[in-house]
C-alpha positions in Angstrom: -37.5 -15.3 -106.5 -35.2 -14.6 -103.6 -35.5 -17.1 -100.7 -34.3 -15.9 -97.4 -32.7 -18.8 -95.3 -34.3 -19.5 -92.0 -31.4 -21.3 -90.5 -28.1 -23.0 -91.0 -28.0 -26.7 -91.3 -24.9 -29.0 -91.4 -25.1 -31.8 -93.9 -22.1 -33.7 -92.5 -19.9 -33.9 -89.4 -17.0 -32.0 -91.1 -19.2 -29.0 -91.8 -20.6 -29.2 -88.3 -17.1 -28.8 -86.8 -16.2 -25.8 -89.1 -15.9 -22.5 -87.3 -17.0 -20.6 -90.4 -19.8 -22.1 -92.5 -21.7 -19.4 -94.3 -20.7 -16.8 -96.9 -21.8 -14.0 -94.5 -19.4 -15.4 -91.9 -16.5 -15.5 -94.4 -17.3 -12.0 -95.5 -17.3 -10.8 -91.9 -13.9 -12.4 -91.2 -12.3 -11.0 -94.3 -13.8 -7.6 -93.5 -12.4 -7.7 -90.0 -8.9 -8.7 -91.2 -8.9 -5.9 -93.8 -10.1 -3.4 -91.2 -7.4 -4.5 -88.8 -4.8 -3.9 -91.5 -6.2 -0.6 -92.8 -7.3 1.0 -89.5 -3.8 1.8 -88.2 -3.0 3.5 -91.6 -6.2 5.6 -91.4 -5.5 6.7 -87.8 -1.7 7.0 -88.3 -1.7 10.7 -87.2 -3.8 10.1 -84.1 -1.4 8.7 -81.5 -4.1 8.8 -78.7 -6.6 6.8 -80.8 -4.1 4.2 -81.8 -3.0 3.8 -78.2 -6.7 3.3 -77.3 -7.0 0.6 -80.0 -3.9 -1.2 -78.6 -5.3 -1.1 -75.1 -8.7 -2.4 -76.3 -7.0 -5.3 -78.2 -4.9 -6.2 -75.1 -7.9 -6.0 -72.8 -9.9 -8.3 -75.1 -7.2 -11.0 -74.8 -7.2 -10.7 -71.0 -11.0 -10.9 -71.0 -10.9 -14.0 -73.1 -9.0 -15.7 -70.3 -11.5 -14.4 -67.6 -14.4 -15.6 -69.8 -12.9 -19.1 -70.0 -12.5 -19.2 -66.2 -15.9 -17.6 -65.2 -18.1 -17.7 -68.3 -17.3 -21.3 -69.3 -16.1 -23.0 -66.1 -18.0 -20.9 -63.5 -14.9 -20.3 -61.3 -14.9 -16.7 -59.9 -11.7 -14.7 -59.9 -11.1 -11.3 -58.4 -7.3 -11.3 -58.9 -7.2 -11.1 -62.7 -5.1 -7.9 -62.8 -2.5 -9.4 -60.5 -2.1 -12.3 -62.9 -1.7 -9.8 -65.7 1.1 -8.2 -63.7 2.9 -11.6 -63.6 2.9 -11.6 -67.4 4.0 -8.0 -67.6 6.8 -8.3 -65.2 8.0 -11.6 -66.6 8.3 -10.1 -70.1 9.9 -6.9 -68.8 12.5 -8.8 -66.7 13.4 -11.2 -69.5 13.8 -8.3 -72.0 15.3 -5.6 -69.8 17.5 -7.7 -67.4 18.1 -11.0 -69.2 18.3 -9.5 -72.7 15.9 -11.9 -74.4 13.9 -10.9 -77.5 10.3 -9.9 -77.0 9.2 -12.7 -79.3 10.7 -15.2 -76.8 9.5 -13.3 -73.7 5.9 -13.2 -74.9 5.2 -16.9 -74.7 7.4 -17.2 -71.6 5.2 -14.6 -69.9 2.1 -16.7 -70.8 3.7 -19.9 -69.4 4.9 -18.2 -66.2 1.5 -16.8 -65.5 -0.1 -20.2 -66.2 2.2 -21.8 -63.6 1.2 -19.1 -61.0 -2.4 -19.7 -62.0 -1.9 -23.4 -61.4 -0.7 -22.7 -57.9 -3.6 -20.4 -57.0 -6.1 -22.6 -58.8 -5.4 -25.5 -56.4 -7.9 -24.2 -53.7 -10.7 -24.3 -56.4 -10.9 -28.0 -56.0 -12.2 -27.7 -52.4 -14.0 -24.4 -52.4 -16.3 -22.4 -54.8 -18.5 -19.4 -55.0 -17.9 -16.7 -52.4 -15.0 -18.6 -50.8 -13.2 -19.0 -54.2 -13.6 -15.3 -54.8 -11.9 -14.6 -51.4 -9.1 -17.0 -52.4 -8.4 -15.2 -55.7 -8.6 -11.9 -53.8 -5.8 -13.2 -51.6 -3.8 -13.9 -54.7 -4.2 -10.3 -55.7 -2.6 -9.1 -52.5 0.0 -11.8 -52.3 1.2 -11.1 -55.9 1.2 -7.4 -55.3 3.2 -7.8 -52.1 5.9 -10.0 -53.8 6.3 -7.7 -56.7 6.6 -4.5 -54.6 9.0 -6.0 -52.1 11.2 -8.0 -54.4 12.7 -4.7 -55.6 16.1 -6.2 -56.7 14.2 -8.0 -59.5 11.0 -6.0 -60.1 12.1 -2.5 -59.3 9.7 -2.4 -56.4 7.5 0.7 -56.2 9.7 2.4 -58.8 8.7 -0.1 -61.5 10.6 -1.2 -64.6 11.3 0.3 -68.0 10.4 -2.1 -70.9 12.1 -2.1 -74.2 10.1 -1.9 -77.5 9.8 -5.1 -79.5 12.2 -5.4 -82.5 11.7 -7.5 -85.6 14.3 -7.6 -88.5 15.7 -4.3 -87.3 12.3 -2.6 -87.1 11.5 -1.2 -83.7 7.8 -1.2 -82.6 8.2 1.9 -80.5 5.0 3.8 -81.5 1.3 3.0 -81.1 1.0 2.8 -84.9 3.7 0.1 -85.2 2.6 -1.7 -82.1 -0.9 -2.1 -83.5 0.5 -4.6 -86.0 1.4 -6.7 -83.0 -1.5 -6.3 -80.6 -4.3 -6.6 -83.2 -3.0 -9.8 -84.9 -2.3 -11.3 -81.5 -5.9 -10.5 -80.5 -7.1 -12.4 -83.6 -4.9 -15.4 -82.8 -6.0 -15.6 -79.1 -9.6 -15.2 -80.2 -9.2 -18.2 -82.5 -7.8 -20.2 -79.6 -10.6 -19.1 -77.4 -13.2 -20.2 -79.9 -11.6 -23.6 -80.3 -11.3 -24.1 -76.6 -15.0 -23.5 -76.2 -15.8 -26.0 -78.9 -13.4 -28.7 -77.7 -14.0 -31.5 -75.2 -12.2 -29.5 -72.6 -14.6 -26.6 -73.2 -17.6 -28.9 -72.9 -16.2 -30.1 -69.6 -15.9 -26.5 -68.4 -19.5 -25.8 -69.2 -20.7 -29.0 -67.4 -18.7 -28.0 -64.3 -20.2 -24.5 -64.4 -23.8 -25.8 -64.8 -23.7 -28.6 -62.2 -20.3 -29.9 -60.9 -21.9 -32.9 -59.1 -23.7 -34.0 -62.3 -20.5 -33.5 -64.3 -18.5 -35.7 -61.8 -21.1 -38.4 -62.1 -20.8 -38.3 -65.9 -17.0 -38.9 -65.6 -15.6 -35.3 -65.6 -12.5 -35.0 -63.4 -13.3 -31.9 -61.4 -9.8 -31.5 -60.1 -8.1 -31.5 -63.6 -10.9 -29.5 -65.2 -10.8 -26.7 -62.8 -7.1 -26.5 -62.9 -7.1 -26.5 -66.7 -9.5 -23.5 -66.5 -7.1 -21.6 -64.2 -4.1 -22.5 -66.3 -5.6 -21.6 -69.6 -7.1 -18.3 -68.3 -3.8 -17.4 -66.7 -2.0 -18.0 -70.0 -4.3 -15.7 -71.8 -3.9 -12.9 -69.3 -0.1 -13.5 -69.2 0.0 -12.8 -72.9 -2.1 -9.7 -72.4 0.2 -8.5 -69.6 3.3 -8.9 -71.8 1.7 -6.9 -74.6 0.6 -4.2 -72.1 4.1 -3.9 -70.7 5.7 -3.3 -74.1 3.1 -0.9 -75.4 3.4 1.2 -72.2 7.2 1.0 -72.2 7.1 1.3 -68.4 5.2 -0.7 -65.7 4.5 -0.5 -62.0 2.0 -2.2 -59.8 -0.2 0.8 -59.8 -1.4 -0.4 -63.2 -2.5 -3.8 -61.8 -4.5 -2.8 -58.8 -7.6 -4.5 -57.3 -9.7 -1.8 -59.1 -8.5 -3.1 -62.4 -9.6 -6.7 -61.4 -13.1 -5.3 -60.6 -13.3 -3.5 -63.9 -12.3 -6.7 -65.7 -15.3 -8.4 -64.1 -17.5 -5.4 -65.1 -16.5 -5.6 -68.7 -17.3 -9.3 -68.9 -20.7 -8.7 -67.3 -21.5 -5.9 -69.7 -20.2 -7.9 -72.7 -21.8 -11.2 -71.8 -20.2 -14.1 -70.0 -19.9 -17.5 -71.7 -19.7 -16.1 -75.3 -16.6 -15.4 -77.3 -18.0 -12.1 -78.4 -18.5 -11.0 -74.8 -14.9 -9.7 -74.3 -15.2 -7.7 -77.5 -18.4 -6.0 -76.6 -17.4 -5.5 -73.0 -13.9 -4.0 -73.7 -15.0 -1.8 -76.5 -18.1 -0.5 -74.8 -16.7 0.2 -71.3 -13.4 1.6 -72.4 -15.1 3.8 -75.0 -17.6 5.0 -72.4 -14.7 5.9 -70.1 -13.0 7.9 -72.8 -16.2 9.7 -73.6 -16.7 10.5 -69.9 -13.2 11.9 -69.5 -13.1 13.9 -72.7 -16.6 15.3 -73.0 -18.8 14.6 -69.9 -16.2 15.7 -67.4 -15.5 18.9 -69.4 -19.2 19.7 -69.6 -19.9 19.2 -65.9 -16.8 21.1 -64.8 -18.1 24.1 -66.9 -21.3 24.0 -64.9 -19.7 23.4 -61.5 -16.2 25.0 -61.7 -15.3 24.0 -58.1 -15.2 20.3 -59.2 -13.0 20.9 -62.2 -9.8 19.6 -60.7 -11.1 16.2 -59.7 -13.9 15.8 -62.2 -11.8 14.3 -65.0 -10.1 11.6 -62.8 -13.3 10.4 -61.1 -15.9 10.8 -64.0 -14.8 7.6 -65.8 -15.1 5.6 -62.6 -18.5 6.9 -61.9 -19.7 6.1 -65.4 -18.2 2.6 -65.2 -20.0 1.9 -62.0 -23.4 3.3 -63.3 -23.0 1.2 -66.5 -22.4 -2.0 -64.6 -25.4 -1.3 -62.2 -27.7 -0.6 -65.1 -26.7 -3.7 -67.0 -27.1 -5.9 -63.9 -30.6 -4.6 -63.5 -31.9 -4.4 -67.1 -29.7 -6.8 -69.1 -27.7 -9.1 -66.9 -26.8 -11.3 -69.9 -24.9 -8.5 -71.4 -24.7 -6.9 -74.9 -24.1 -10.3 -76.5 -27.7 -11.2 -75.6 -29.0 -8.1 -77.4 -26.8 -9.0 -80.3 -28.2 -12.5 -80.6 -31.7 -11.2 -80.5 -30.9 -8.7 -83.3 -29.3 -11.4 -85.4 -32.2 -13.8 -85.0 -34.7 -11.0 -85.8 -32.8 -10.3 -89.1 -32.5 -14.0 -89.9 -36.2 -14.8 -89.4 -37.7 -11.5 -90.6 -40.6 -11.1 -91.5 -41.7 -14.2 -89.6 -42.3 -13.8 -85.9 -41.2 -17.3 -84.9 
């Protein structure tokens, strides 16, 4: 007789610290890896779809950083896109002007962004909430100003061309080839994000988020903990910025505006803050929704109202983004991840109501 398990129980400490414990989890991981390898082959003839997959993978990495900062540590940031610009421009300058390899520029972009994040994270020790949000908003405008007016290095308003990565003579100059960089990097950074959440540092982040005064009484160093959150989050978004620069092959500050920082927050709200699956749900759902709005909804509405045809495509994605965020804030503020947890628990405990 088949017995359905009603829970997972660790028999020793080693098993308790394992990230993957059950056969179902192993099967899901193997399936995800195989899908990541096969999917570019299946979509090899669809350049637009492969570019979309690359962007989703890069956005997930950036959202992991924002999730560590906001979801785990409770430190609000409205300048995430500007930090992404630091990673993108660092990688572009090192490859285009210095002549370094992409494989060296990628970690350097993460480190450089982490250093800038350390600088702008210093005010978080003394301020929080709305005031911290204003501080990171200032970072958005300061970084934008520096990049635009340091034209001798960054290209100013003209931007910079970015060379394609090269490995053993193979140039990753198409969305199909670049998918074999962006998707594995997304898996690796997700693995790091999972381990950070499970580590002592991650537990300290959560304690600061829940009650910083109680955390300090328990021995958590608020100064170092908040700075760690900013540095780690900035490193993640710096890696995402580097990947974005090389997949786009050209960058300018128009791609890293305040609007993008707001949409990053929206994706995290929709996906679910404080959970490693939140960035996946948020990026996939909102970016897919935007593509649907531009390709289908805008076309349909412009056929009904021809006078709006010229501006409909550009604005429809923004309208749909805003509506989606509002609806989630009203009806499911804990995001898609919360619905996913309910579904998993229902399946695990079925047919029992408890």
